[in-house]
C-alpha positions in Angstrom: 17.8 11.8 -0.9 18.2 9.6 -3.8 15.5 8.7 -6.3 15.0 6.4 -9.2 14.3 7.3 -12.8 13.2 5.6 -16.0 12.4 6.4 -19.6 8.7 7.2 -20.4 6.1 4.5 -20.9 4.7 4.4 -24.4 0.9 5.0 -24.6 0.7 6.7 -21.2 -1.1 9.8 -22.4 -4.9 9.7 -22.2 -5.1 6.4 -20.3 -7.5 6.4 -17.3 -6.6 4.8 -14.0 -8.7 2.5 -11.9 -9.8 4.7 -9.0 -13.4 3.8 -9.7 -12.5 0.1 -9.3 -10.9 0.9 -5.9 -14.1 2.6 -4.8 -16.3 -0.3 -6.0 -14.1 -2.9 -4.3 -14.3 -1.0 -0.9 -18.0 -0.5 -1.4 -18.5 -4.3 -2.1 -16.6 -5.2 1.1 -18.9 -2.9 3.1 -21.9 -4.4 1.5 -20.7 -7.8 2.6 -20.5 -6.4 6.1 -16.7 -6.8 6.4 -13.6 -4.8 6.1 -11.4 -4.9 3.0 -8.0 -6.5 3.3 -5.3 -4.3 1.8 -1.8 -5.8 1.3 1.5 -3.9 0.8 4.6 -5.2 -0.9 7.6 -3.2 -2.2 8.5 -3.5 -5.8 11.8 -5.1 -6.6 12.1 -7.3 -3.5 13.8 -9.7 -3.5 13.8 -9.2 -7.2 11.4 -7.6 -9.6 10.0 -10.9 -10.7 9.6 -12.3 -7.1 8.0 -9.0 -6.0 5.4 -9.5 -8.7 4.8 -13.1 -7.7 4.5 -12.1 -4.0 1.8 -9.5 -4.8 -0.1 -11.9 -7.0 0.0 -14.5 -4.2 -1.4 -11.9 -1.8 -4.3 -11.3 -4.1 -4.8 -15.0 -4.6 -4.9 -15.5 -0.8 -7.6 -12.9 -0.4 -6.3 -9.3 -0.5 -9.0 -7.1 -2.0 -6.6 -4.2 -2.7 -2.8 -4.1 -3.1 -0.2 -1.4 -2.5 3.0 -1.6 -4.4 5.8 0.3 -2.6 8.3 2.5 -4.5 11.5 1.9 -2.5 13.2 5.0 -1.4 16.5 5.7 0.4 14.9 7.8 3.1 11.8 5.8 4.2 10.7 8.0 7.1 7.4 6.0 7.8 8.9 2.5 7.4 10.3 0.3 10.0 13.3 -2.0 9.8 11.6 -4.8 7.8 10.5 -2.6 5.0 13.7 -0.6 5.1 15.7 -3.8 4.6 13.5 -4.8 1.7 13.8 -1.3 0.1 17.6 -1.5 0.5 17.7 -4.8 -1.3 15.6 -3.6 -4.1 17.6 -0.4 -4.6 20.9 -2.2 -4.5 19.4 -4.5 -7.1 19.1 -1.5 -9.5 15.3 -0.9 -9.2 14.0 1.9 -11.4 10.5 3.5 -11.6 10.0 1.5 -14.8 10.2 -1.7 -12.7 7.7 -0.3 -10.2 5.3 0.5 -13.0 5.9 -2.9 -14.5 5.1 -4.5 -11.2 1.8 -2.6 -10.9 0.9 -3.4 -14.5 1.6 -7.1 -14.3 0.0 -7.6 -10.9 -3.2 -5.8 -11.9 -3.4 -7.7 -15.2 -2.9 -11.0 -13.4 -5.4 -10.4 -10.5 -7.8 -7.7 -11.5 -7.6 -6.1 -8.1 -7.0 -2.4 -7.7 -3.3 -1.6 -7.2 -2.0 1.6 -5.6 1.5 2.9 -5.5 2.7 3.8 -2.1 5.5 6.3 -2.5 7.3 9.2 -0.9 6.9 12.5 -2.7 10.6 13.1 -3.7 10.7 10.4 -6.5 7.3 11.7 -7.9 8.4 15.3 -7.8 11.7 14.5 -9.5 10.0 12.4 -12.1 7.3 14.9 -12.7 3.7 14.7 -11.3 2.0 14.7 -14.7 4.3 12.2 -16.2 4.1 9.9 -13.2 0.3 10.1 -13.1 0.0 9.4 -16.8 2.3 6.3 -16.6 0.7 5.0 -13.4 -2.7 5.2 -15.1 -1.3 3.5 -18.2 -0.1 0.7 -15.9 -3.6 0.2 -14.6 -2.9 1.8 -11.3 -5.7 3.0 -9.0 -3.8 5.9 -7.3 -1.1 6.9 -4.9 -0.6 6.9 -1.2 1.7 9.8 -0.3 2.6 9.7 3.4 4.9 12.7 3.4 3.2 15.1 1.0 1.6 18.0 2.9 -1.9 18.6 1.7 -1.1 22.3 1.2 1.6 21.3 -1.4 -0.4 18.6 -3.1 -2.5 20.6 -5.7 -0.2 19.8 -8.7 -0.3 16.1 -7.9 -4.1 16.0 -7.2 -4.9 17.8 -10.4 -2.7 15.4 -12.4 -4.2 12.4 -10.6 -7.7 13.5 -11.2 -7.0 14.0 -14.9 -5.8 10.4 -15.2 -8.5 8.7 -13.0 -6.2 8.1 -10.0 -7.1 8.4 -6.3 -4.9 10.4 -3.9 -4.8 8.8 -0.4 -3.4 10.8 2.5 -2.2 9.4 5.8 -3.7 10.7 9.1 -2.3 10.1 12.6 -3.7 10.0 16.1 -2.0 13.3 16.8 -4.0 15.0 14.0 -6.6 17.5 15.4 -10.1 17.4 14.1 -9.7 20.6 12.0 -6.6 19.1 10.4 -8.4 15.8 9.7 -11.1 17.8 7.9 -8.6 19.6 5.7 -6.7 16.4 4.8 -9.7 14.3 4.1 -11.4 17.0 2.0 -8.4 16.9 -0.4 -8.1 13.1 -0.5 -9.9 10.4 -2.5 -10.2 6.7 -2.6 -9.9 6.1 1.2 -8.2 7.6 4.2 -5.1 5.8 5.6 -5.3 6.0 9.4 -2.0 5.2 11.1 -2.9 3.2 14.2 -0.1 4.7 16.2 2.6 7.3 16.3 5.6 5.4 14.9 6.8 3.5 11.9 5.6 0.4 10.1 6.3 -3.0 11.6 4.8 -6.1 13.2 3.7 -5.6 16.8 2.0 -7.5 19.6 -1.0 -5.3 19.5 -2.6 -2.6 17.4 -2.5 0.9 18.9 -5.4 1.6 21.2 -5.8 5.1 19.6 -6.7 3.6 16.3 -10.4 3.1 17.1 -10.7 6.7 18.4 -9.0 8.0 15.3 -11.3 6.1 13.0 -14.3 7.6 14.8 -12.9 11.1 14.5 -12.1 10.7 10.8 -15.7 9.5 10.1 -16.9 12.7 11.7 -15.4 14.8 8.9 -15.6 12.6 5.8 -17.6 9.9 4.1 -14.5 8.3 2.6 -13.7 4.7 3.8 -11.2 4.7 6.6 -8.5 2.0 6.5 -6.1 1.3 9.4 -2.5 0.3 9.0 0.8 0.2 11.0 1.2 -2.7 13.4 -1.5 -5.1 11.9 0.2 -8.4 11.5 -2.0 -11.3 12.6 -5.5 -12.6 11.9 -6.4 -11.5 15.5 -5.3 -8.0 14.7 -7.2 -8.0 11.5 -10.4 -9.2 13.2 -10.0 -6.5 15.9 -9.5 -3.7 13.4 -12.2 -5.0 11.1 -14.6 -4.4 14.0 -14.4 -0.6 13.5 -12.5 0.2 10.3 -13.5 -0.1 6.6 -10.2 -1.6 5.7 -7.2 -3.4 7.3 -3.7 -2.7 5.9 -0.9 -5.2 6.3 2.6 -4.8 5.0 5.5 -5.8 7.2 4.1 -9.2 8.0 4.1 -10.1 4.3 7.5 -8.6 3.6 9.1 -10.4 6.6 8.2 -13.8 5.1 10.4 -13.0 2.0 13.4 -11.8 4.0 14.7 -15.4 4.6 14.4 -16.2 0.9 16.3 -13.0 0.1 19.1 -14.2 2.5 18.7 -17.8 1.3 18.2 -19.0 4.8 15.1 -20.1 6.8 14.4 -19.8 10.5 16.3 -22.9 11.4 19.3 -21.9 9.3 18.3 -24.3 6.5 18.0 -22.8 3.0 14.6 -21.4 2.1 13.6 -21.1 -1.5 11.3 -18.4 -2.9 8.6 -20.9 -3.8 8.2 -21.9 -0.1 8.2 -18.2 1.0 5.6 -17.3 -1.6 3.4 -20.2 -0.3 3.7 -18.6 3.2 2.7 -15.3 1.8 -0.5 -16.8 0.2 -1.3 -18.6 3.5 -0.9 -15.5 5.5 -3.3 -13.6 3.1 -5.8 -16.4 3.5 -5.6 -16.2 7.3 -5.9 -12.4 7.3 -8.8 -12.5 4.9 -10.6 -14.9 7.3 -9.8 -12.4 10.1 -11.4 -9.4 8.4 -14.6 -11.4 8.0 -14.9 -12.1 11.7 -17.0 -9.1 12.9 
């Protein structure tokens, strides 16, 4: 596995992250009798600057929470769309400094809680304490760590807690109830419920097991339960919002920027980034309307 590295961020020590903001935003959505809309976008795609613009557009369109992905060379949870975006970002020379810059600028521009979604290897290589300190200094709300076993997470969780960061774990339909209890007891912020056994990507429908999984998770924790993998349309968002606390959408947003990265639209005509960003904002608006239709 390869990873990315960067010099330290000045002023990181002693800064508190925004985990409390994340909790308050999720609580506000619940008080409004709706699900929260959580949008994912990888840093550095198609460029660092355009990735920042895309995430800001998602928040402007109605995303309550944002996840900024740290591209990795072995994305075991991610499907072909996000894998392609990650490859473009890594080939462009992305470093952890760029990921932190993305989180910092997006949070400063929008005020929404911003999480980092990352595989464990880059954080482990970088140093859990150092990564937590610098993520907090960037205004981050926490980390989603899909491949970190809860039994091996103590060092990270302690560092995250010291710096005011949430630790979000991923649970799957295959997780037994006892395992769900163990995972959710160690997590904070919310629980990421994978709607199906598979990788990220846009699909015709959301996994039927998602509703059952949400119910089982709620039986073992009071944390909000947010559903991702396969959610790509307002109809999907409305369906999931009927039983989950949050709806997570990633590949559908990333897919809109792929033509701009290639310089070609659906008809073969050139597509500029401005047009692609407009589509991103419009999709966020449509999805935000969807999560309000309970």
